[in-house]
N, C-alpha and C positions, 0 to 999 in steps of 0.2 A: 666729641659733638657739642656744640653750643647751640642755645636757643634763648630768645627773649622771654621774661617771665616776669609776672606781677606779683609782688611780695604782699602777703595778707597779714601775716602775724609772725611772732617769734615763738619758737619751741624751748624746751627745758634747758637745751644747750646753747642758746643765743643764735640758732640758726633761723633765716628767714624761712617763712612757709609759704610756698606757691601750689598751685594745683593744675593739672592737665588732665583733663577727662575723668575728673574725679579723683585721680592719683596724686597724693601728696609728694612735693619735691622740697627737701630741706636744703637750703641754699647757705653756705657759709659766707659771711660777709656782707649779707644783704639785710635791709631794715625795713620794716612795715612801710606800706605806701610806695616804695621804691619799684621802678621797672629797671631791670638789670639783664645784661647779656651774661648768660652763666654756662659753663662747662659742665656737662654730666659727668660725675666721678664714678658712680656706681648705681646699678639698676637691680631692684629687687621686686618680686610679684607685687608686693603691697605699697611699696615706695621707692623714691630715688634719692640720690644725694647729688649735691653740686656745688660749684665754687663761682662766686659772682667775679667776673673779669672785667666788666665794664660797667659803670652805673650810668644809665641812660636818662632817669629821672631821679633826682637825689631827693631824700627826705631832709625836712629842714632840721631835724634832729640829729643830723649826721654831724660829727665834728673830727678834726684831725686827732688821730692819736697820738698820745704824748709819747709813747715808747717807740723807738725805732725797730724794735723786734716784733711789734704787734702783727698779727696775720701768720707768723711762722711759731712764735712762741705758744706753748699750750697753758701758759699760767692765765692768760686774760682773754676774754672772749667777747668783751662789750666796749673796748675803748673807743670804738668809732661812733659811740651813742652817747649824747648828753646824759650827765650822771642822774639828773632828776628824772629824765625819761626812762632810764634803767629801772629806777625804782618803781615807777607806774606800770611799766610792762611785767615786772617782777609780781606786782600785786594782781594784775591781770592773769599771770598764770597761776597763781595761788587760788583765785576766784574760779578759774577754769578747772582745777583739778577739784575742787570741792563739788562743782557742779556735774562733772562728768564721773568722778569716780564714787562719790556717796551721795549724789544728787541733792545736794545741800546748798542753800543760797546763804551766804554770810550776812547774818541780820544788821551787824555793825562792822563796818570796816575801819580798824583802827589807823590812826594816823602812823605813817611809815616812821621808824626810828632811824635818824640820820647820825653819822660820825664823819670822820675824815676820809676824803675818798682817794688820797694819795698818802703813801708812807704809812699805812695802816698795818700791813702785814707782819707781825712781830714773831709769828713762826712761819718757816719755810723749809722744805727739803730740796737742796740744790744738788743736782747730778754732776758729777766730775768724770772727764774724759781725756785722757792722754793720747794725744794724736801722735802715734809714732813718726809717721812719714814727714809730718811738719815739726816734730820736736815741739809740740805747743800743747797747753792744757786748755780745755774748754769748761767753765763752771756756769751753770744756770739751770732753767726748766728744760724740760723735753719738748720737742717740736710738737705741735698740735696733732699732726697726723702721722708721727712716727716716734721712733725710739732714739734718735739723735738728739745730742745735747745742742741747745740753742747757742750760737756764738754772741753771748750777752756780754755788754761792756757797761751796762746800766740797766736799772730796774726801778720804775717809778712807784710800784705798789709796795716794795720794800722801805724800810726807813732809810732816809738818805745816808746814814752812817754805815748801813750795810750794804746799800748799792755800791758805794764809794770803795768797797773792799773787794768788789768782783776781781779787779785787775790785779791788785797787790796778791789776793789768794791764789790766781793763775801763776803768778811768778814764784810764790812760796811752794805750791804743790810741785811745779816744774823742778824744784831745787832738791826735792827729797829723793832719797833712795828708792823708795816705793810710789815714785809717781805714777806709776802705771798699775798700781793695786789700791788706788784710793778711788771707791765708786761713788761716795756722797758725802756731802757736808749738811748737817742739821743745823739751821739757825734758830735760836731761842732768845728772844730779846725781853728782859725784865726791867723792872723800873729803876734798877741801879747796876745792872750787870748785862753784858752781851756774851752769850755762850754760844761757841761752834763745836759741835761734836761731829768729829772725822771719823769715818770708817775706813778702817785700813785692813786690808786681807793678808797682810805680811808684817812682822814686827817692825818697829821703827829702829833706826840705827841711833847711836849716841849723837852723831851729828845732826840727824832729824829732829831729835828732841831739842837740841840747842837752837836749830831754827825756828822750831815751834814757839819756844821761849822768847826767842828775839821778836818774833811777829806778835806776840801776845803783848810784850811790853810797849812795843811801837804804837800798836793799834788799841790798846786797852781792851782787849778781848780775853775771854776764859775759855780755854780748852777742855773739852772733854773727848774721850777716845772710845771706840767701839771697834773691838778685833773680832767678834763673830756675833752672836745673836744680841737682843735687847739686855740679856743679864749681864754681858760684858761692858755696859756703858758706865764709864767711871771718870772722875775728874783727873787731868794729868797730873795736877797736885792736889793733895788732900785738902788743904787749907781752903780751897775753892769750891768745897763740896755743897756748901749751903749759901751760896750767894744770889741764887736766882729766886725771885719772888716778884709778883704783881700786888698793887694795893687796890684796896675799895674803900676810899677815903670817906665816902659817905656813910660808911658802917664802922669806920675805924679799924679796918682789918688789913692784915699783910698776909698774903698767900704764898707760901714757899712751895715750889715744886722742881722737878727734876727736868733735864731738858728733852726728854723724851716722853714725859708725861703728857696726856691730852690737856691742853688749854685753849681758850678761845684764840683764835688768830689775831682778832682786833680788841685789844684791851679798852680803848676807849667806848667802842659800842658796846663791849660786855657791861661796863659800869651801867650805861643807859639801859640795857635790857634787863639787869638785875632789879634796878628801881622800878621800872614798868611791870615786870612780872611780879613783884611783892605788893604794888600797889593794885593790880588785878586781882590778886588772890585775897586781899582785904583780910589779911590774917590780925587775929585780936590775941592780946596778951594770955589769956587763958586757955589758947587753943593748942592742939596737939596736930602735927603737921607732918606729912610724908614728903620725903625728896627723893624720887625713884631715877637711878641713872645719875647719882649725885656726883661722881668723879671725885674730885679734890675737895668737893663741898663748897664749890663755886656759889650755889643758892643755899646750900645749908647753912652755913655760918651766919650770911645775912639775916636768914630765917630766924636763926636762933636769937638775934638780937630783939626779936618782937614776939617770939612765940613762947608757949610754955615749954614744950619739948619738940623737937625736930628728929625724925627718924630718917637717915640717909642710907639707901641700899644702892649697891654698885657690883658690878660683876668682877672687878678687879681688885685684889686684896691689896696691891700695892698702893692703889688710890685711896682706898677706905682707911688704910694705915696712916696716910699722908694727911687725910682729912682730919682724923682723930688726934693726930699730933698738932695741927693747926689750932683745932678747938681747945686743946689743952693750954697752948700758948696764949690764947685769948680769954682764958677763965670761962669758956662755954662748954665744957666737957660736961658740966652736970645738966646741961640742956639739950644735949645731943646724944644721938646712939647710933653708930654704924655697923652695918653688917654686908658680907660679901654673898652675893647670889646671883645666878643666871636669870634675869628677869625675862628672858624670851621662853622660859619653861616654868611659868607660875601659873597657880589656877585660883578659883575664889576660895578654896578651904585655906589656902596659904595666907590670902589677904584677910580673911576673917580672923586667922590666929594671931596677926600682928596687932589687932585691936582696933578700935575706933579712930578715925582721924577726922578732923574737922575741915582739913584742907589737904590738897595733894599737889605737887609741882611734879611734872613728868618731862625730862629732858634727855630722850633717848639718841643713839646713833641713827644713821640713815635708814636702819630697818624698821625703825618705829618701835611701837609699844603695842603690838597686836594682842598678846597674850593678857597683859595688864589691862587693856581697854576691854577684853573679854571677861576678865575676873571682876571688873568694877560693874560692868553692865549687869552681872548676875547677882550682885549683893541687894538686899532688899532696900527699900528707899531709907529705912531708918538706920542702916548700916553704912549708908554711903557718905563720902565726903562732900560736904555742901557746895564746896566749889574747887575745880580743877584748872590750872593753867598748864598748858602744854606748848613747850618750847621745841620746834622741830627744825632740822637742816634738810628735810625732805618734803616738800609740799605735797607730794603724791601719798606717801605714807601716813602724814598728817591727815590728809583728806580720808584715807581708808580708815583710820583708828577714830575719826570723828564719826564717821558712818556707824561704827560699831557703838560707841557711846551714845549716840542720839537714837539709835535703833533700841538700846537699852534703856532708854528713859530719861537720859541726860538731855538739856537744853544748849545749844550752841549759842553763846551770847554774842561773842565778836571774835574776829580773827585779822592779823595785818602782817606786814612784812618787816624785816628788820635788815637794814642794809650793812649786813657784817662783811660781805664781799664784794666791795665795788669793782665794777668793770670785768666781774667773772659771771658765768652762769648759775653760781651756786644762790639757792634762797633760802635764808633763815627766816622762819616766821613763828608766831605766837599765836594762840587760840585759847579762849576761856569757855568753860562748861560749868553749867550750874544744875544742881539736882532738884 
């Protein structure tokens, strides 16, 4: 069933929002200000979903998608929208989350942080499927509304070097004895190395290994393999174990990592984000700083170049071990202290036992940092960090936690978006609080 709808705004998944008799309708492929003819896909008591089939009145912000798979591929949701407008809409979403979830108005909207809009995705998990009937291999992201692998021949959010490998990789996988037992390839692009981690559910034959080596030599990639769980990830050749790293040249840092470690997808904007976060934190040389959800030390080590001491806390021992190793390599281990702890289960007593921090940086996963925010809000004023910078990949959990901090006595100074994931609905953001 189709009907004509007037699009008012976008939701968190980059779907247009229309209303009929007060009921929200979420329309894929529609932009604010447009009038579209749409097919209703699903009806629920409180909302409906639809797909735009024809644009009757087009937005002046609509552009031609660069990727031929856009609309089918689940990797991008906003290629039909002019890039600067994407950022403006994400900023509006952030402001709406603060207004609706925590009843807060952002006092100062920070200027958006920009980086490259194409070729920025330095990490990706590509699905692999051998289609037996066609004796063909598909490699790419999954479809937006299903589990099928998109028939991709190019991808413009991946670095061109990686995009150019999509067809050669199909040929390679199709030539392996285990071609129907390879479900995915993970891409990790470092400053000096391109690593492909191939998941294989059956062992490689000797011929398979020769083919992998030949591909590696021809295309200058490094193979890692994964036979079972994450603990089985290892380089095909041991001499390639430590070649993956990204640099933070403004701090003189080189950050080694393993191909399945968490790192930011967009290395260029990550550098901009670190600069901005540290400037907003206003760290002084004599101060003690906490970096919660510190991961590999992405913020911890830069902070250690400015502060007297930095304490990094993270839930993964693998990552904190990696961070400590990097601190030693840079001669910063005397200024850093790392520990492993589940930060989703902390309280104010734990926070007090850590000692006083002048500043705090929080960079949690999508679940946010609710228990940390609650613990901070229960500290006496004299016990509190004077300033908090909160980096978030979920505007809704950031807004929730901001509400907790403000209710507990902190003042929200500013917030804004970071264009970490152009053409997608993902929203990275940053907020500053002061005691």
